[in-house]
VEXLOLUM-346296 format. One record per residue: residue number from 1; residue in one letter; x, y, z of N, C-alpha, C, O, CB in turn. Coordinates in nm, 3 decimals. Last residue first. Glycine has a CB too. Layout:
REM VEXLOLUM-346296
{NUM A {X Y Z} {X Y Z} {X Y Z} {X Y Z} {X Y Z}}
...
This chain:
REM VEXLOLUM-346296
{93 A {1.119 2.840 0.859} {1.038 2.719 0.821} {0.997 2.636 0.872} {0.934 2.550 0.810} {1.069 2.662 0.761}}
{92 A {1.124 3.172 1.040} {1.179 3.027 0.986} {1.087 2.946 0.959} {0.977 2.955 1.013} {1.263 2.952 1.074}}
{91 E {0.994 3.449 0.790} {1.025 3.319 0.920} {1.077 3.215 0.913} {1.089 3.152 0.808} {0.930 3.261 0.978}}
{90 V {0.930 3.752 0.712} {1.036 3.636 0.672} {1.023 3.595 0.830} {1.032 3.656 0.936} {1.220 3.688 0.599}}
{89 D {0.719 3.976 0.547} {0.761 3.912 0.681} {0.829 3.766 0.649} {0.780 3.684 0.572} {0.623 3.895 0.785}}
{88 I {0.712 4.287 0.344} {0.745 4.164 0.367} {0.787 4.065 0.485} {0.905 4.079 0.520} {0.813 4.166 0.305}}
{87 H {0.518 4.499 0.219} {0.591 4.462 0.324} {0.612 4.318 0.324} {0.519 4.240 0.302} {0.533 4.506 0.439}}
{86 I {0.472 4.771 -0.006} {0.502 4.578 -0.009} {0.557 4.589 0.118} {0.640 4.677 0.139} {0.632 4.484 -0.143}}
{85 R {0.186 4.971 -0.093} {0.329 4.969 -0.026} {0.363 4.782 0.020} {0.284 4.700 0.065} {0.318 5.093 0.143}}
{84 L {0.054 5.127 -0.407} {0.067 4.998 -0.285} {0.199 4.990 -0.225} {0.304 5.001 -0.288} {0.042 4.839 -0.346}}
{83 G {0.031 5.279 -0.621} {0.050 5.317 -0.476} {0.066 5.206 -0.337} {0.084 5.219 -0.215} {-0.073 5.400 -0.454}}
{82 L {0.075 5.141 -0.813} {-0.083 5.182 -0.793} {-0.070 5.238 -0.667} {-0.173 5.246 -0.599} {-0.203 5.057 -0.795}}
{81 S {0.320 5.121 -0.865} {0.295 5.202 -0.950} {0.119 5.246 -0.897} {0.057 5.347 -0.931} {0.330 5.130 -1.103}}
{80 T {0.380 4.884 -0.708} {0.423 5.044 -0.653} {0.318 5.125 -0.738} {0.233 5.192 -0.678} {0.610 5.104 -0.695}}
{79 A {0.246 4.680 -0.827} {0.189 4.747 -0.710} {0.246 4.847 -0.620} {0.205 4.888 -0.512} {0.159 4.663 -0.635}}
{78 I {0.444 4.696 -1.055} {0.294 4.682 -1.057} {0.219 4.737 -0.913} {0.141 4.833 -0.911} {0.260 4.519 -1.081}}
{77 N {0.646 4.633 -0.940} {0.650 4.757 -0.989} {0.533 4.784 -1.011} {0.498 4.900 -0.989} {0.723 4.778 -1.091}}
{76 V {0.605 4.346 -0.826} {0.619 4.471 -0.720} {0.610 4.634 -0.792} {0.577 4.734 -0.728} {0.787 4.454 -0.641}}
{75 L {0.576 4.219 -1.036} {0.476 4.233 -0.967} {0.493 4.355 -0.857} {0.407 4.434 -0.819} {0.450 4.106 -0.916}}
{74 A {0.827 4.227 -1.148} {0.701 4.292 -1.229} {0.603 4.323 -1.143} {0.542 4.429 -1.153} {0.636 4.203 -1.336}}
{73 D {0.979 4.097 -0.973} {1.012 4.240 -1.005} {0.892 4.280 -1.068} {0.852 4.391 -1.030} {1.141 4.263 -1.097}}
{72 L {0.852 3.840 -0.990} {0.824 3.894 -0.844} {0.899 4.047 -0.882} {0.866 4.130 -0.798} {0.909 3.784 -0.692}}
{71 S {0.703 3.793 -1.311} {0.829 3.765 -1.216} {0.816 3.853 -1.057} {0.737 3.948 -1.060} {0.984 3.825 -1.311}}
{70 F {0.447 3.645 -1.497} {0.516 3.734 -1.408} {0.660 3.698 -1.308} {0.695 3.593 -1.255} {0.408 3.769 -1.322}}
{69 N {0.337 3.414 -1.600} {0.385 3.544 -1.677} {0.451 3.621 -1.596} {0.541 3.679 -1.658} {0.280 3.628 -1.735}}
{68 S {0.278 3.222 -1.369} {0.385 3.221 -1.455} {0.443 3.315 -1.548} {0.561 3.313 -1.580} {0.367 3.140 -1.514}}
{67 I {-0.002 3.305 -1.319} {0.146 3.347 -1.230} {0.283 3.298 -1.295} {0.389 3.349 -1.260} {0.147 3.270 -1.068}}
{66 R {-0.252 3.422 -1.435} {-0.127 3.350 -1.477} {-0.016 3.378 -1.435} {0.065 3.455 -1.486} {-0.104 3.353 -1.590}}
{65 G {-0.472 3.530 -1.322} {-0.389 3.472 -1.222} {-0.298 3.369 -1.282} {-0.263 3.264 -1.227} {-0.472 3.411 -1.114}}
{64 R {-0.639 3.692 -1.455} {-0.679 3.571 -1.478} {-0.591 3.463 -1.394} {-0.618 3.343 -1.390} {-0.675 3.552 -1.624}}
{63 L {-0.551 3.924 -1.424} {-0.652 3.892 -1.333} {-0.730 3.762 -1.341} {-0.830 3.725 -1.279} {-0.736 3.990 -1.340}}
{62 L {-0.304 3.909 -1.569} {-0.280 3.892 -1.391} {-0.427 3.882 -1.364} {-0.444 3.819 -1.260} {-0.195 4.043 -1.290}}
{61 D {-0.383 3.910 -1.795} {-0.295 3.791 -1.746} {-0.320 3.800 -1.573} {-0.347 3.714 -1.489} {-0.108 3.815 -1.797}}
{60 N {-0.499 4.160 -1.833} {-0.580 4.025 -1.834} {-0.498 3.917 -1.792} {-0.559 3.821 -1.747} {-0.636 3.987 -1.973}}
{59 I {-0.253 4.317 -1.780} {-0.387 4.301 -1.687} {-0.473 4.187 -1.699} {-0.517 4.124 -1.603} {-0.479 4.411 -1.707}}
{58 R {-0.148 4.221 -2.004} {-0.076 4.235 -1.916} {-0.154 4.194 -1.793} {-0.142 4.093 -1.724} {-0.025 4.358 -1.922}}
{57 P {-0.337 4.357 -2.192} {-0.336 4.192 -2.205} {-0.266 4.165 -2.078} {-0.321 4.072 -2.019} {-0.249 4.119 -2.349}}
{56 Q {-0.293 4.602 -2.161} {-0.392 4.564 -2.118} {-0.412 4.431 -2.133} {-0.515 4.384 -2.084} {-0.475 4.628 -2.157}}
{55 T {0.083 4.690 -2.029} {-0.067 4.669 -2.156} {-0.190 4.629 -2.104} {-0.191 4.621 -1.982} {-0.050 4.542 -2.276}}
{54 V {0.129 4.937 -1.782} {0.181 4.798 -1.841} {0.036 4.787 -1.988} {-0.061 4.856 -2.018} {0.175 4.630 -1.674}}
{53 G {0.106 5.114 -1.582} {0.201 5.151 -1.651} {0.258 5.017 -1.742} {0.375 4.991 -1.768} {0.297 5.217 -1.555}}
{52 C {-0.128 5.101 -1.430} {-0.009 5.051 -1.395} {0.118 5.049 -1.500} {0.216 4.976 -1.482} {-0.040 4.927 -1.354}}
{51 Q {-0.282 5.275 -1.546} {-0.236 5.306 -1.428} {-0.141 5.236 -1.369} {-0.074 5.279 -1.275} {-0.320 5.313 -1.357}}
{50 A {-0.335 5.125 -1.768} {-0.276 5.249 -1.794} {-0.226 5.323 -1.642} {-0.143 5.414 -1.637} {-0.392 5.337 -1.879}}
{49 A {-0.475 4.894 -1.694} {-0.319 4.897 -1.763} {-0.274 5.042 -1.754} {-0.156 5.060 -1.728} {-0.315 4.846 -1.938}}
{48 A {-0.703 4.981 -1.567} {-0.583 4.939 -1.507} {-0.446 4.929 -1.558} {-0.340 4.945 -1.499} {-0.606 4.839 -1.472}}
{47 N {-0.848 5.076 -1.825} {-0.803 5.166 -1.715} {-0.676 5.135 -1.609} {-0.587 5.212 -1.574} {-0.922 5.179 -1.634}}
{46 N {-0.835 4.855 -1.931} {-0.759 4.916 -1.984} {-0.752 5.066 -1.877} {-0.655 5.140 -1.866} {-0.804 4.920 -2.136}}
{45 Q {-0.976 4.694 -1.789} {-0.872 4.638 -1.761} {-0.781 4.750 -1.850} {-0.659 4.737 -1.843} {-0.872 4.478 -1.795}}
{44 T {-1.177 4.932 -1.588} {-1.155 4.846 -1.703} {-1.037 4.781 -1.709} {-0.969 4.811 -1.611} {-1.165 4.911 -1.816}}
{43 W {-1.218 4.910 -1.225} {-1.145 5.006 -1.341} {-1.186 4.885 -1.451} {-1.219 4.772 -1.417} {-0.937 5.051 -1.319}}
{42 K {-1.296 4.947 -0.931} {-1.382 4.898 -1.057} {-1.335 4.977 -1.166} {-1.387 5.082 -1.203} {-1.544 4.916 -1.043}}
{41 Q {-1.133 4.927 -0.720} {-1.162 5.027 -0.790} {-1.243 5.050 -0.897} {-1.258 5.161 -0.949} {-1.082 5.057 -0.816}}
{40 K {-1.152 4.651 -0.652} {-1.210 4.751 -0.533} {-1.241 4.953 -0.643} {-1.323 5.045 -0.633} {-1.022 4.758 -0.357}}
{39 K {-0.968 4.534 -0.832} {-1.121 4.556 -0.865} {-1.224 4.621 -0.791} {-1.339 4.645 -0.827} {-1.175 4.448 -0.879}}
{38 I {-0.744 4.671 -0.788} {-0.808 4.705 -0.884} {-0.946 4.664 -0.889} {-1.035 4.735 -0.937} {-0.745 4.670 -0.979}}
{37 F {-0.697 4.518 -0.538} {-0.704 4.645 -0.544} {-0.792 4.715 -0.688} {-0.886 4.794 -0.681} {-0.555 4.682 -0.532}}
{36 S {-0.730 4.227 -0.605} {-0.827 4.303 -0.509} {-0.814 4.437 -0.541} {-0.919 4.491 -0.576} {-0.799 4.284 -0.355}}
{35 V {-0.477 4.258 -0.769} {-0.601 4.225 -0.807} {-0.733 4.267 -0.746} {-0.824 4.323 -0.806} {-0.597 4.109 -0.806}}
{34 I {-0.281 4.289 -0.579} {-0.304 4.385 -0.685} {-0.455 4.362 -0.746} {-0.533 4.455 -0.764} {-0.186 4.367 -0.801}}
{33 H {-0.335 4.059 -0.396} {-0.365 4.204 -0.370} {-0.373 4.294 -0.495} {-0.470 4.369 -0.510} {-0.257 4.261 -0.279}}
{32 R {-0.274 3.842 -0.581} {-0.403 3.854 -0.481} {-0.418 3.994 -0.451} {-0.524 4.047 -0.486} {-0.388 3.773 -0.337}}
{31 M {-0.017 3.883 -0.622} {-0.132 3.908 -0.762} {-0.243 3.936 -0.652} {-0.294 4.048 -0.641} {-0.177 3.742 -0.899}}
{30 L {0.117 3.858 -0.368} {0.101 3.984 -0.462} {0.005 4.033 -0.564} {-0.039 4.145 -0.592} {0.191 3.987 -0.525}}
{29 E {0.065 3.600 -0.361} {0.015 3.675 -0.266} {0.010 3.823 -0.321} {-0.091 3.893 -0.315} {0.096 3.656 -0.142}}
{28 A {0.192 3.477 -0.569} {0.056 3.455 -0.562} {-0.015 3.593 -0.477} {-0.110 3.663 -0.512} {0.035 3.304 -0.486}}
{27 K {0.477 3.530 -0.527} {0.368 3.612 -0.658} {0.256 3.570 -0.646} {0.181 3.628 -0.724} {0.392 3.587 -0.820}}
{26 A {0.506 3.376 -0.271} {0.539 3.525 -0.297} {0.468 3.612 -0.409} {0.419 3.724 -0.397} {0.681 3.530 -0.328}}
{25 R {0.483 3.125 -0.404} {0.390 3.153 -0.280} {0.389 3.326 -0.300} {0.290 3.390 -0.337} {0.466 3.088 -0.105}}
{24 M {0.665 3.086 -0.596} {0.537 3.105 -0.626} {0.444 3.172 -0.516} {0.353 3.253 -0.537} {0.490 2.982 -0.664}}
{23 N {0.897 3.124 -0.405} {0.865 3.226 -0.523} {0.732 3.221 -0.598} {0.686 3.320 -0.654} {0.965 3.210 -0.628}}
{22 A {0.861 2.865 -0.287} {0.839 3.036 -0.206} {0.827 3.075 -0.301} {0.706 3.076 -0.325} {0.947 3.130 -0.115}}
{21 A {0.831 2.715 -0.489} {0.760 2.700 -0.410} {0.713 2.859 -0.348} {0.613 2.930 -0.351} {0.824 2.601 -0.327}}
{20 E {1.135 2.705 -0.565} {1.040 2.756 -0.650} {0.870 2.752 -0.614} {0.789 2.783 -0.701} {1.068 2.682 -0.769}}
{19 L {1.265 2.598 -0.326} {1.287 2.741 -0.365} {1.123 2.773 -0.462} {1.029 2.844 -0.428} {1.461 2.756 -0.476}}
{18 P {1.160 2.372 -0.324} {1.108 2.467 -0.196} {1.171 2.601 -0.240} {1.130 2.707 -0.191} {1.170 2.414 -0.025}}
{17 T {1.072 2.254 -0.630} {1.157 2.254 -0.518} {1.106 2.355 -0.396} {0.994 2.406 -0.405} {1.299 2.293 -0.571}}
{16 D {0.859 2.240 -0.809} {0.953 2.089 -0.826} {1.049 2.134 -0.691} {1.108 2.038 -0.641} {1.069 2.062 -1.018}}
{15 A {0.509 2.258 -0.721} {0.680 2.327 -0.705} {0.770 2.217 -0.731} {0.755 2.109 -0.675} {0.728 2.392 -0.536}}
{14 I {0.299 2.175 -0.585} {0.286 2.152 -0.754} {0.444 2.203 -0.804} {0.484 2.183 -0.919} {0.135 2.270 -0.840}}
{13 A {0.306 2.150 -0.353} {0.260 2.011 -0.371} {0.297 2.029 -0.536} {0.319 1.932 -0.609} {0.079 1.972 -0.317}}
{12 D {0.371 2.380 -0.247} {0.481 2.294 -0.228} {0.440 2.170 -0.334} {0.527 2.103 -0.390} {0.498 2.250 -0.061}}
{11 W {0.135 2.519 -0.321} {0.269 2.559 -0.406} {0.382 2.458 -0.409} {0.460 2.436 -0.502} {0.334 2.690 -0.347}}
{10 V {-0.072 2.451 -0.151} {-0.083 2.384 -0.287} {0.065 2.433 -0.364} {0.097 2.375 -0.467} {-0.239 2.444 -0.378}}
{9 N {0.110 2.355 0.165} {-0.001 2.423 0.079} {-0.001 2.357 -0.049} {0.047 2.246 -0.072} {0.019 2.580 0.058}}
{8 D {0.160 2.144 0.281} {0.126 2.216 0.386} {0.040 2.316 0.304} {-0.069 2.359 0.343} {0.248 2.271 0.474}}
{7 Y {0.089 1.812 0.180} {0.191 1.898 0.160} {0.108 2.017 0.234} {-0.012 1.995 0.252} {0.241 1.915 -0.004}}
{6 T {0.096 1.437 0.197} {0.032 1.559 0.206} {0.167 1.655 0.211} {0.285 1.624 0.230} {-0.076 1.567 0.340}}
{5 K {0.080 1.123 -0.001} {0.175 1.244 0.033} {0.112 1.370 0.077} {0.062 1.428 -0.020} {0.257 1.282 -0.086}}
{4 I {0.001 0.838 0.131} {-0.040 0.931 0.054} {0.071 1.070 0.093} {0.122 1.096 0.202} {-0.207 0.948 0.082}}
{3 K {0.181 0.504 0.088} {0.128 0.651 0.161} {0.117 0.777 0.056} {0.180 0.807 -0.045} {0.247 0.704 0.289}}
{2 S {0.032 0.249 -0.074} {0.169 0.353 -0.088} {0.126 0.478 0.007} {0.025 0.542 -0.023} {0.202 0.415 -0.273}}
{1 M {0.091 -0.140 -0.017} {-0.012 0.005 0.005} {0.076 0.139 0.016} {0.172 0.147 0.092} {-0.111 -0.003 0.168}}
C-alpha cells in the first residue's frame, strides 16, 4: 500500500523545489493584493493598464491568475505604480 503524500500548501505540491514554491507563494500573494485593489477601484482592464504602466493583455493575465507570466520584480513594480506599499514577513520554515 502506498502512502499518501500531504503538503502544507498547494505551492509545495506543484513546485519542483522549495525555492520554486516560495517564489510562487510570494507571487500569488502579491497578485491577490493587486487584483483586489484593481477590482475595488472598478477599473476596466484598459484603465488598470494605464494606472499600472503595462498593457491591457498584461492586466488580463494578472486578473486570470497567470502566475508564470510574472516575475516578482514585475509584480512589485505594478503594486508600487498603484501606490501600494510592499511589506515582507520572513520567518523560519
